[in-house]
C-alpha positions in Angstrom: -9.6 18.7 17.1 -10.9 15.4 18.7 -8.6 12.7 19.9 -9.7 10.4 17.1 -9.1 13.1 14.4 -5.6 13.7 15.9 -4.6 10.1 15.4 -6.2 9.9 12.0 -4.2 12.9 11.0 -1.0 11.4 12.5 -1.3 8.4 10.3 -2.6 10.3 7.3 -5.6 7.9 7.1 -6.6 9.2 3.7 -3.4 7.6 2.3 -5.0 4.2 3.0 -6.4 4.7 -0.5 -3.2 3.6 -2.0 -2.8 0.0 -0.8 -6.4 -0.8 0.3 -7.8 -1.2 -3.2 -5.1 -3.8 -4.0 -6.0 -5.7 -0.9 -9.6 -5.9 -2.2 -8.2 -7.1 -5.5 -6.3 -9.9 -3.7 -9.4 -10.7 -1.6 -11.8 -11.0 -4.6 -9.2 -13.0 -6.6 -9.2 -15.5 -3.8 -12.9 -16.0 -3.4 -13.3 -18.7 -6.1 -10.7 -20.7 -4.4 -11.7 -20.1 -0.8 -11.8 -23.1 1.5 -15.0 -23.2 3.4 -14.3 -26.4 5.3 -11.4 -28.8 4.8 -10.7 -29.0 1.1 -14.2 -28.1 -0.1 -13.9 -25.1 -2.4 -16.4 -22.5 -3.4 -18.0 -23.1 -6.8 -16.0 -20.9 -9.2 -19.2 -20.5 -11.2 -21.1 -19.6 -8.0 -23.6 -17.0 -7.1 -23.8 -14.0 -4.9 -24.5 -16.3 -2.0 -20.9 -17.4 -2.0 -19.8 -13.8 -1.5 -22.2 -13.5 1.4 -21.3 -16.7 3.1 -20.3 -16.1 6.8 -16.7 -17.3 6.4 -16.1 -14.9 3.4 -17.7 -12.0 5.3 -15.7 -12.8 8.4 -12.4 -13.0 6.5 -13.2 -9.8 4.6 -13.7 -8.0 7.9 -10.5 -9.4 9.3 -8.5 -8.4 6.2 -9.9 -4.9 6.6 -8.8 -4.8 10.3 -5.3 -6.1 9.4 -4.9 -3.5 6.6 -5.9 -0.6 8.8 -4.0 -1.6 11.9 -0.7 -2.6 10.1 -0.7 0.7 8.2 -1.6 2.7 11.4 1.3 1.0 13.2 3.7 1.6 10.4 2.8 5.3 9.8 2.7 6.2 13.5 6.0 4.5 14.1 7.5 6.5 11.2 6.2 9.7 12.8 7.6 8.6 16.2 11.0 7.7 14.9 11.4 10.8 12.6 10.0 13.3 15.1 13.3 15.1 15.6 14.0 15.4 11.9 10.3 16.5 11.3 10.8 19.3 13.9 13.8 20.6 11.9 12.2 20.4 8.5 9.9 23.4 7.7 7.6 21.2 5.5 7.1 18.7 8.3 7.3 20.8 11.5 3.5 21.1 11.5 3.1 17.3 12.0 1.4 16.2 15.2 4.4 15.2 17.3 6.7 18.2 16.6 3.7 20.5 16.7 2.8 19.2 20.2 -0.6 18.0 19.2 0.3 14.5 20.3 3.1 13.3 22.5 5.7 10.9 21.3 4.7 8.5 24.1 1.1 8.6 22.8 2.2 7.8 19.3 4.3 4.9 20.5 1.4 3.4 22.5 -0.7 3.8 19.4 1.9 1.8 17.4 1.9 -1.0 20.1 -1.9 -1.2 20.3 -2.3 -1.4 16.5 0.4 -4.0 16.3 -1.3 -6.2 18.9 -4.6 -5.9 17.2 -3.0 -6.8 13.8 -1.4 -9.9 15.2 -4.6 -11.0 17.0 -6.6 -10.5 13.8 -4.3 -12.8 11.8 -4.7 -15.4 14.6 -8.4 -15.6 13.7 -7.7 -15.8 9.9 -5.5 -18.9 9.6 -2.2 -20.2 11.0 -0.1 -19.2 7.9 -1.3 -15.6 8.2 -0.5 -15.6 11.9 3.0 -16.8 11.5 3.7 -14.4 8.6 2.2 -11.5 10.6 5.4 -11.1 12.4 7.4 -10.9 9.2 4.9 -8.4 7.7 5.0 -6.2 10.9 8.8 -6.3 10.8 8.8 -5.1 7.2 6.4 -2.2 7.6 8.1 -1.0 10.8 11.6 -1.5 9.5 11.0 0.9 6.7 11.2 3.8 9.1 14.9 3.1 9.8 15.9 2.8 6.2 16.5 6.4 5.3 19.3 6.4 7.9 21.4 4.0 5.9 20.2 3.3 2.3 18.8 5.3 -0.7 16.7 2.2 -1.5 14.3 3.1 1.3 11.6 3.7 -1.4 11.7 0.1 -2.4 11.3 -1.1 1.2 8.2 1.1 1.4 7.0 -0.6 -1.8 7.6 -4.0 -0.4 5.6 -3.1 2.7 2.5 -2.0 0.7 2.9 -4.8 -1.7 1.9 -7.2 1.1 -1.7 -6.1 0.7 -2.8 -8.2 -2.3 -0.9 -11.3 -1.5 -1.8 -11.0 2.2 -5.5 -10.7 1.4 -5.3 -13.7 -0.9 -3.6 -15.8 1.8 -6.2 -14.8 4.3 -8.9 -16.4 2.1 -7.1 -19.4 0.6 -4.2 -20.1 2.9 -1.9 -20.6 -0.1 0.2 -18.7 -2.5 -0.5 -18.1 -6.2 1.2 -16.4 -9.1 -1.6 -13.9 -10.0 -1.7 -12.0 -6.6 2.1 -12.0 -6.6 2.1 -10.2 -9.9 -0.2 -7.6 -8.4 2.2 -7.4 -5.4 5.1 -6.7 -7.7 3.1 -4.0 -9.5 2.6 -2.4 -6.1 6.3 -2.5 -5.3 7.3 -0.7 -8.4 4.3 1.7 -8.3 4.8 2.8 -4.7 8.6 3.0 -5.0 8.2 5.3 -8.0 5.7 7.7 -6.5 7.6 7.8 -3.2 10.7 8.9 -5.1 8.6 11.7 -6.6 7.3 12.7 -3.1 10.9 12.7 -1.8 11.9 15.4 -4.3 10.5 17.9 -1.9 13.2 17.2 0.7 16.4 16.8 -1.3 18.3 19.6 0.3 17.1 18.8 3.8 18.0 15.1 3.4 21.5 15.9 2.1 22.2 18.3 4.9 21.1 15.9 7.6 22.7 12.7 6.2 19.4 11.1 5.3 19.3 8.8 2.3 16.9 8.9 -0.6 17.3 8.4 -4.4 16.7 12.1 -5.1 19.3 13.0 -2.5 21.8 10.5 -4.0 21.2 11.1 -7.7 19.7 14.6 -8.0 16.1 15.5 -9.0 16.4 14.8 -12.8 18.0 11.4 -12.5 15.7 10.5 -9.7 12.7 11.2 -11.9 14.1 8.8 -14.5 14.4 6.1 -11.9 10.8 6.8 -10.9 9.7 6.5 -14.6 11.6 3.2 -14.9 9.9 1.8 -11.9 6.5 2.9 -13.1 7.2 1.2 -16.5 7.9 -2.0 -14.5 4.7 -1.6 -12.6 2.7 -1.1 -15.9 4.4 -4.3 -17.2 3.4 -6.3 -14.2 -0.2 -5.2 -14.5 -0.1 -6.1 -18.2 1.3 -9.5 -17.5 -1.3 -10.0 -14.8 -4.1 -9.2 -17.2 -2.9 -11.6 -19.8 -2.0 -14.4 -17.4 -5.3 -14.1 -15.5 -7.3 -14.1 -18.8 -9.4 -11.2 -17.5 -12.6 -9.9 -18.9 -12.2 -6.7 -21.1 -13.3 -4.6 -18.1 -9.9 -5.3 -16.6 -8.2 -3.5 -19.4 -10.4 -0.4 -19.0 -9.1 -0.2 -15.5 -5.6 -0.9 -16.7 -5.9 2.1 -19.1 -6.8 4.4 -16.2 -4.0 3.0 -14.0 -1.3 3.5 -16.7 -2.8 6.9 -17.7 -2.4 8.1 -14.1 1.2 6.9 -14.0 1.9 8.9 -17.1 0.0 11.9 -15.7 2.1 12.3 -12.5 5.3 12.4 -14.6 3.7 15.2 -16.7 2.9 17.1 -13.6 6.3 17.0 -11.9 9.5 18.5 -13.3 12.9 18.8 -11.8 12.6 22.5 -11.7 8.9 22.7 -10.8 7.7 20.7 -7.8 4.6 22.8 -7.2 2.3 19.9 -8.3 4.0 17.1 -6.3 1.1 16.7 -3.9 -1.4 16.7 -6.8 0.6 13.9 -8.5 1.1 12.0 -5.2 -2.4 12.0 -3.8 -4.8 12.6 -6.8 -3.1 10.7 -9.6 -2.2 7.7 -7.4 -5.5 7.7 -5.5 -7.5 7.6 -8.8 -5.1 5.0 -10.2 -5.6 2.5 -7.3 -9.3 3.0 -6.7 -10.5 3.0 -10.3 -8.2 0.1 -11.3 -9.6 -2.0 -8.3 -13.2 -1.2 -9.3 -12.7 -2.4 -12.8 -10.7 -5.5 -11.8 -13.4 -6.5 -9.3 -16.1 -5.8 -11.8 -14.3 -8.1 -14.3 -14.2 -10.8 -11.7 -17.9 -10.5 -11.1 -18.6 -10.9 -14.8 -16.1 -13.8 -15.2 -17.4 -15.8 -12.3 -21.1 -14.9 -12.7 -21.4 -13.6 -9.2 
């Protein structure tokens, strides 16, 4: 295993598939309102040349760098902080730090390096993103502490990933708006719900080691009801966003896939049968985010005549 592949495995780079598509949604939502110089806005009925303007391409690259480095820092810090618990849990003992594939010191250096790159990237985006980068970094790193004192840790994870759409929008426009916030709320409820489902695997371990989670606090069956409720809220946010944004009908095709995948993961996972948790976690949610983003962006292309 190469050094690069070790670090990619440490941070579960494939899980970037969850938040990254929503960052692209926020980015493309912002393009019609992008400030090229001063207060001059791109033509909302513009052409493909607007998408290929140097400033849009530059900001797109910087958003990508921010997404990758912030997530790398958050995930590696989680692995660093939880290394002793991971070593005790048979499900997680094979992870890179407890298995001896990477040292704890190497993981911590990786966290620091990615955090620095993240902050530097925001400096080149705009002042607002730079100032907020410290808040964003605090949120995504703070999540790793939360299982030690609150069962609401899943919501903190949701908040961390929900920064993707609004952060990308801010990178392009430098201002807040309702529509990307609706997508951010959809991400909070969606991620919190599927993280509860994922945590079902460690109920007994968490209870025996005084770690907090909703499944450990409420039991598997009631935790699944909480996850269902959160996913209903996520679907509601996506519905409101579609109506509020006046999207092309392509949006609602993606909406159908997103909601269908939410339903699917609850069909796969039962309190007495967790054999399909990973299928629900990775496959259903991966399809939900990627396909939904493709249709939302396609709807924007049609609406704005790009």
